[in-house]
N, C-alpha and C positions, 0 to 999 in steps of 0.2 A: 299194384301198379309197378311196372318195370320202367325205371328211369335211367336213361343213358347220361350219367353225370359227366362223363368225358365230353360228350357232345354239348351239354349245357355249358361246361367250362370253356370250351373252345369258342362258343358264341358270346357268352355274357359275363365271364369272369374277368376281373380287372388285371390278372396276372397269368403267366403261362401255366403254372401247375398249382393244384389245390394243396393247401397246407394240411397237416394232420388235424383231423376233426372237421375241417372245412368241407371236405367232400360229403361227409355224412350230413352236415347241416344243409347243404344245397339240396341233397336228395329229400330230406325230411321237409324242408320248406316247400319244394316243388310239389311233393305229394299232397301236403296239407292244403296249399293254396289251390291246387287243381280241383279239389273237392269243396272249395269255398270254406275251408276249415281254418284252424288256427294252430300255429306252432309256438309253444312256450319254451324258449331255449336258454338254458344256463350255459353261456358260451364264454369261456375265460378269455382274458386279454391275450392276444397273439394268435387266436384262431382265425382271425380275419372275418369277423361276423358281419361287418358292414358290406364287404364284397360278396359274402355268401348270401345274405338276405336280398341284396339287389339282384344278384344273378337269378335266384329263384323267382323273385317277384316280377322282374322284367320279362323273363321267359314266359311265365303264365299270362301276364298282361298282353303280350304280343299274340298269344294263342286264342284269346277271347274273341268272340264274334263281335261284341260291342266294344267300343273304345273303353279302355280301362286305364285309370290313373293310379300310379304308385304314390301314396302319401307317406313320406319318410318323416316321422315325428321325432324330434329331439328337443331337449330342454336347454342345450348349450350351443351357442353360436360357433364355438370351435368345432363342434361335430358337423355343423352345416358345411364348413370348408372341407372336411374329410369326405363327406358324401359327394360334393361337387367334384373333387379331385378324383374320387373313385370312378365316377361316371366318365370323366375325361379319359381315364385309362381304359375303360371299357370301349369307348369309341375309337381309341387308338388301335385297338386289337380287332375291331370289326372287319370282317372280310366278306367278299362276295356282294350280293345284292341286299344285304341287311341295311335297314335304315338306322342312322345314328340315333342315339338316345338323347332326347331333349329334356332340359331341366329348367325349372323356375325355383329360385331360392328367395324366400320371403320371410321377413321378420315383422315385428309389431309396427303398426302404422305410425306410432309416435316416434319410432326410430328411423322411419323412411321418409316422412313428410316434414319439411322444415317448419312450417307453420300451419296450424289447423284453427279455423275460425271457431270461437267458443259458442257462438250462437247457432250457426248453420252446421257446424262440425265438418265443413268442407275444407280441404287443404288449399293453401294459397301458393303452392309450388309453381303454378303456371301463370301467375299474375304478370302483366307487363308484356306478354307475347300475343301476337295476333292469332285468330282462329285458324287461318290457313297454315301458318308456320307451326302451330302446335300439332295440327293433323299430320304434317310431314314428319315432325320430330317423333311423334308417337309411333308411327309406322316404322321409322328408323330404329327406335329403341326396341320395338317388338322383334324386328329382324335380328337385332343385336343379341337378344335373349335366346332366340331359337337357333342361331347359327352355331353356337358353341356354349357348353355349360358355363355359367358365370357365377362367381361368388357375389353375394349381395352387395359387398362394398364396390365391386366393379360396376354393378348396375347403378348404384347410387351416384357414382362419379359420372357415368355416361348421362344419366338423367339430369344431373345438375348442369352439365355442359349444354344440354339441349333444352333446358328450362321446361321440362315436363315432370309429371308426378310419377316417380318410380313405383310407388305402392299401387297406384291405379293401373299402370301398364302391366305390372307383374300379375295382378289379379285378372286382368283381361286376357293375358297370354296363357294362363294355366290350362284353359280348355284345349289348347293345342300342344301341350307338352306331355311327356311320358312320366316324369318324376317331379313331384312337388315336395320341396324341403321346407318344413315349417315347424312351429311349436305345437306342443300338446293341446294348447287352448283351441286350435282350429277344429278339433274334433270333440274334445271333452269338456268344453265350456258351452253350455246350451245356446246362449245368445250369440256367441261368436260363430258357432257351427251353423245356426239357422241363417245368420246374415251372410256368411262368407262362402259356404259351399255352393249355394245356388248362384251367387254373384260370380264365382269362378268357373261355373259350368261343370261342377263335379256332382255326380250322383253317388250317394253313399253305397248304393247297391253295385256300382261299378268302380269302386275304389278298393285297391289292395293296400292294407295298412302295415307299415313297419314301425314299431315303437322301439326306439333305442333307449338304453338305460331304463328298461321297463320296471326295475325295482323301485324307481321313484314314482311310478304312475299312481298307485293307490293313494299315497300322501299328497301328490299334486292334485288329484281329484278332490280329496277331502279339503285341502286348503282353498281350492278354487270355489268350493261350495260354502265356505264360511260366510255368514251374514252377521251384521251387528245391528242391534236395536237399542236406541237411547231415546230419552225424552226430547233431546235436541233434534234428533233425526226426524221424529214425528212432527215437531213444530216447523222445521224447515221444509218438510214434504208438503205441508199446507201452503206455504209461500210458493213452492214450485208449481203446485196445481193452479194457484191464482195466476201465475205467469202463463201457464199453459192455456188457461181460458182466454187470456188476452191475445195470445198468438193465434189460437184457432179463430177467435172472433174477428181478428184483423184480416185473416185470410178468407174465411168462409161466412162470416156474419153469425149472428145468434141463431140457434136452432136446437134440434134434439140433442146433438152431440155436446154442445156447451151446457145444456141442462143436465146431462149425465155427469159431466166433469164438475159442475157446481154441486151436485149431490155428493160426489166423492170428496170434494173439498170440505163440505159440512161434516161428513163422517170423520175425516182426519182431524178436523177441529174438535169434534166431540171425543175422539180417541186420546188426545193429548193429556187431559187430566186423569183419565183412567190409567194410562201408562205411568204417569208420575206417581200415582197412588200405589201401583204395583211395585215400583222401584223403592219407594219409602218402606213398604212392608218387607221387601227382600233384604234391605239393609238391616232392618231390625232382626229378622230371622237369622241372618248370617252372624251378627254380633252375638246373639244368644247362643248359637251353636259353638262359636269360638270360646265363649266364657265357659261353656260346659266342658269343652275339651281341656281347657286349662285346669279346671277343678279335678277332672279325672286323672290327668297327668300328675297332679299334686298328691293324689291318693295312691300313686304308684302303679296305675294301670299301664300295661305295656301295649305297644302298637297303636297308640292314640296319636292322631295327627290333627293339628289345628286347621279347620277347614278354611280355604281361601275362596271358595266358590260354592254355589248351590245349583242343583238341577231345577229347571223350570219346565213345567208340563206344557207341551204344545197346545193342548186343548184349553188350558187357561188363557193362553195368548189369543186363541181363536175366539174364545168367549168374550174377551175384551172388545174385539172387533165387532162381534155381533151386537154387543151392548151399544157400541157407538152407532151402528146402523139402526138399531131399534130407537135410539134417542132421536135420530133425524127423522125416522119414519113415523114416530109417535106410537110405536107398538109397545104394549105392556104385557108382562107375564111370559112372553116368549122365551126369555133367557133362562127361566126357571125350569124349562122342560128338560128332564134328564134323557128321555127318549122321544125326540120330536116325531110327529107323524110324518109319513112319507112326503106329503105335500109341503109341510113346513121345512123338512130337510132339504128338498129341492130348492125352495125359495131362498133358504139361507145360503146354499151353495151358489145359486145364481148371483146373489148379491156379492159374494166373495169374488166370483169370477169377473164381474163388472169392475169391481174395485181394483183388483190386481192388474187387469188389462189397461185401465186408465193410468194407474201409477207407472207401469212399465213403459207406456208409450208417451209419457209426458215430454213435451217439447220445451226445453228450457236451456238457457246458457249455463255451461259448466266451467269451472275453473280447473284447468288441466295441470298447470305448474309442473310440467315435465314428468307427469305420471301417466301410466297407461289406464288407470281407473278413471274413466270419463263419465261415469254414471252420475246422475243427479240424486239428491236425497229422496225424491219421490220414487225414482227407479230402484234405489236401494231398499226402500220400504216395500215396494212391489215385489222384489226378490224374496224378502222375508215372508211375505204373504204367500207367494208362489210355493215356497218350500213347505209352509204349513199345510197347504192344500195337497201338494204332491206327495209328501212323505209323512203326513200326519198319522196314518194308520200303520206305520212300520216301526219296528224296533231298531232300525238302522239309522236313526236320526234323533238327536236330542238338543235341547237348549240349556245353556249354562249362564248363570248370573255371576259376575265378578264386580267388586267395588272399584275397579280401576277407572281412572278418569274423574271428572268433576261430579258426575251423578251416578257412575257405574254403567255397566252395559250388559246386555244379554247377547250372547253369541250362539249362533246355530252351528252344529257340528254334524256332518254326514259321516256316520260310522261305517256305512256300507258303500264303498266306492263302486261295487257291482251294480248298484241302482243306476249309475250313470254309464259305466263302461260296458256292461252287459248288453243293453239294447243297441248301443253304437256298434260294437264289434260284431255282434251277431247279425246286424243288418248289412255289414260290409261284404265285399267279395273275398274276404279272407284276411288273415293278419299273421304277422310274425312279431312276437314280443320277445326281446332278447336283452341280456345283460350279463356282465361277468359275475355279478352277485345276485342273480335271480335264483336264490337258493332258499329252500327247495322250490323248484319250478311249480310243483303241484300246489303249494301254498298260494302262489300268485294266480294260478288258474282258478282256485277257490275264491279268493278275494275279489277278483275281477269278473266273477260270474260267467265263466266260459263254459259252454255245453260240453259235457264229458264225451259224447259220441263224436263231436267234430273237433276235438282238441288233441293234439299230439304233444306230449311232454317229454323233453329230452335234456340230459346233462351230458356235455361233451368233455372229454378229458383235456386237462391243461397241457399245452405243448411245452410248458416249462417243467422240466424234471425237478424233483425235490432237491437235487443237489445244486440247482441254480437259485433256490429260495428257501434256505433253512429257516424254520420257525421255532424260536426258543420261547418257552413259557417260564417266567420267573415265578417260582412256586412259593416264595417267601414274602410276597407283597400282595396287597389288595386295596381296593377303594371302597369297600363296604364301610358304611358310616361308623359302625360300632368298633371296627378294628383300625380306624385311622389314628395315627399318632406321629409324633416327631421321629420316632425310630423307624416307623414304616416309611415315612417320606424319605428319610436318609437312605434306606436300603434301595428305594426306587432310584434315587439320584446316583447311587453307586453303580447300579446296573446300567443306567443310561450313560454314565461317564465311561464305563468300560466299552460300550458299543461305539461311542464317538471316537475314543482313542484308537480302536481297531479299524474303523472305516477309513478308507483312503480319501473319501470325498464327503459330500453333503449328507446330512442326516435330518430326517423329519420326525417330529414327535407330535402325537395327537392325544387330546384328553376329552373327557365328557363335558367339561365346563371351563369357562374362562377363570373361575375361581381356583379350580384344581391346577390349571395351567400356570397361574401365578404362583401358587404355593410350591409346586414341584420344579418348575422350569425357570420362571422369570427371576425368582429371588436367589438363584444359585449362579456360581461361576462355572463356565464350561470351557474345555480346551478347543475353542474354535476362534476363527478370526472375528466373526460377528454372529449375533443371535437375532433372528427376525421373528417377532411374535405377532400373530394375527390379532386384529381388533374386530369387534362385532359390527362396526360401521364400514368395513371394507366393501368396496364395490368391485365390479369386474376389472376396471382399469388398474386398480391397486394390485389385484391378484396377478394380472398380466405383467405388471412392473416387477413383481417378485421373480418371475421367470427370467427376465433380462438380468436381474441382479445375480441370480444363481449361475447363469451362463458366464457372466463377466468374472465372478469370483472363482469359478472352476478353471477358466482359462488362465487366471493368475495364480493358480495353485493354492487358493485359500479356501478353507473349510467353513461352511455355514451350518448353523443349527436352526432349522425352520420349525416353528411351533404354531399349532392351530387346534381347532376343536372338531370333533366328529360331526359330520353333516354340514359343515360350513364350507366356504369356498376352497380353502387349501386342501381339504381332505376329499373333495368330490369334484369340484368345478375346474380343476387345473390339470392340464396334460403335461407332465414332467418329461417332455420329449428328450430323446437322445441320452438317456441314462443320467439325468441330472441328479438323481438321488441314489446313494449307495446303501442306505439303510433306513428303516422306519421303526419307530417304537410307538406302541399303542398303550396308553395308560387306562386301565380299568375297562368297564363296560358301560356304554351309555344307556342304562336302564331308564325307561320312562318313569317319572315320579308319580306317586298316587294322586288321584284327583277325580272329579266327577266324570270328565271325558274318558280317562283311562279306565275307570271302573265300568262305565257304560260300554266301552269297546270290548272289554273282557266278557261282559254279560252277553253282548250281541253275538260275539264269535262263539261263545259256549252254546248258545241256543241254536246257532246256524250250523256249526260244524262239529259240535261235540265238546264236552268239557276237557277231554284229553288234548285238544288242539288250542284251547283258549289261551293258556299261559304261553305256549310256544308262539302262536301267531301274533300275540299282542305285546309280549315282553322279551323273551329270550332271543327269538329269531331276529326281530328288528334290530336289537342291540348288536348281535353278532354280525349281521349284515353290514352295519355301519363300520364295524371293525374291519370286515373283509374289504370294504371299499378303501379304507385307509391303508390296509396292507398292500393293496394293489397299486398304490401310487408310484413306487419305484419301477414296477414292471410294466412298461408300456410297449416294448418291442421284443422280438424273438431273441435278441442278443443280450437283453438286460439281465442283471443279476443283483441280488440284494439279500441282506440279513434282516429278518423280521423279529422284533422283540415284543412279546406280549407281557406287559407288567400287570398281571392279574392272575392269581392262583385259581380263580373260579373257572378259567378256561379249561382246566383239567377235570372239572367236575362233570359227571355224565349228562346232567340236564343242559349244560352249555356245550360240552364237547360234541354232542350229536347235532348241534346246529351248524358246525363247521363242515365243509365238504369232506366226504369219507376218504378221499385220496390225499388229504392234507396231513403230512406227518409233523408232529410236534415233539420238541425235545425239552423235557422238564429240567429245570436247572435252578439252583438257589445260590450259586457261587458266582459273583461278578467276575472273578479272575478266570473261572472256567469259561464264562461267556466270551471274555476277551480272547482267550486262546482259540476257542472254536471259530470266532469271527476272523481272526488273523489267518488261520489255516485256510479258511474258505476263500478269502480274498487273494491269497497266494496261488491257490489251486484253480479257481474259476475266474478267468479273465474276460474282460469285455473288449470288443474290437475298438481300435483307436477312434477317437472322435474326429469326424471328417472336418 
């Protein structure tokens, strides 16, 4: 397909000329989406990937015979603003008879509705106003949204002034807009997708998907599919069903539906003691396994870890539910069948389907307490059962028991995110998945189960020449457990101190854990005006506050050392705009610790993609990608520059070195004084434009 990128740029690009690499990304995106395919793009910071993806997606959407909606998915509200601003710039450049691009920016309901009734789950935003005034205000807000791209905070302000529900109006307006900006959950959480897409007038087959920061998508899907089972959950689910019967009876009277719910309530009541007995047995087994590990370690065996959790077979959990059903139905002997007859198998599955549907649809009051998780315990138990039925025959799903909490808990883990993402993306009108650390993009195409014939995989060169971001590897330090020592810690501190002394402004440092952060950073004195150390309980407002502090201290000519952990807010969720950071140091590699889930993940990937990819896909590459995310914090714009220090000798080893982008040049160094001289020369030679 021949694509006139210049023409696309003139029509739909947010700025006059395409940047290096951006032209290629527009072409690749347009070609893939035109064939209802997918582009998986490793697009470094500075390439202008938001503008490129929107240009391609809007162009294809406007060419489709049926109305097509561009769904721009992002996990950060700061990125929402960037998307809306980009569309505004597109509209400012539109010429001729082209229609302006319309946008709806939406976030979670709990963040848009002031009060939601716990019983009915209806918002109370519109209480106190007459029906006629609400109708006028709703139409006014709808016109406000379509007249010009609006940030969600603008919409909220306008809705509050008009005393109407911003969330409801936004959902009702989506059917008439070109671009919807929303969270991953709108597509990749089954219940939200089922409830929201049809309500917003979106057909998945006519939706072009753009996934920003797509390196987060596999883990977001896995986390979104985690379910917890406890004896208390089962007990509370019974009470929820009793309340559900009362609600149905009050509205419809007694009948076949209430009889079915009554049967389900009896089943859950019978399930309670069975689950309690299983938990008692699991506690005993885990204690015995821990005692055995201690004995083996005392005998000198190497590589022995004391188990903190146990794998639980999904079939064992299903069998408990069948036993509870049999108890209520008065069936004997059925649970001992190792290979049920076809008729018996169908009957058992039908019972499960009835049970999970009743649990998932239970009408009860829920306690929200400022959380977005508004499911009842009955619905949570229904989700566990749903996963048992849905993923029971796959190796991409496991259950794990841990003794945490009063009675312990069993947690479900989806190892294969492609079971969720594959059907969704393949049913769409095409998708662009992009990130600065989507590396290697082929790995993400594998993990997300994208079809080979319809997927284009690209890595675009960084517009930042190596001379604007030198990467130094300290080859005399490591965070491997066996080599940790006071001397090793002292050498790390010497390297970090040399970097701070050379940097003219703020420096960030990231570590795999808060314990390492405290050992290496918190307990030392640094040549800075102040040190800010991230805490595990920080929320978005606290992280935003840090940006204001960094700006004030920079304007005052004072240097700050900012310390956080890989994968937390400071290393991924904050945009250090305007060159707020002059250097970044990364301590060690955030390798996932051994355990039931990690072992299961390695086994699954080995079976699915081959043993040669098992270690890389589950251990080394995820660790390096988190380091790459942290390394990119200082580089947010085309004029930024920074020195990067990797305090880990393993980064030079082949198994880890191949996980970094091939065009990334690393300078091995073991002398802190040499590091200081290199950094000082760099800052003298490579200047940044003055802060406006």
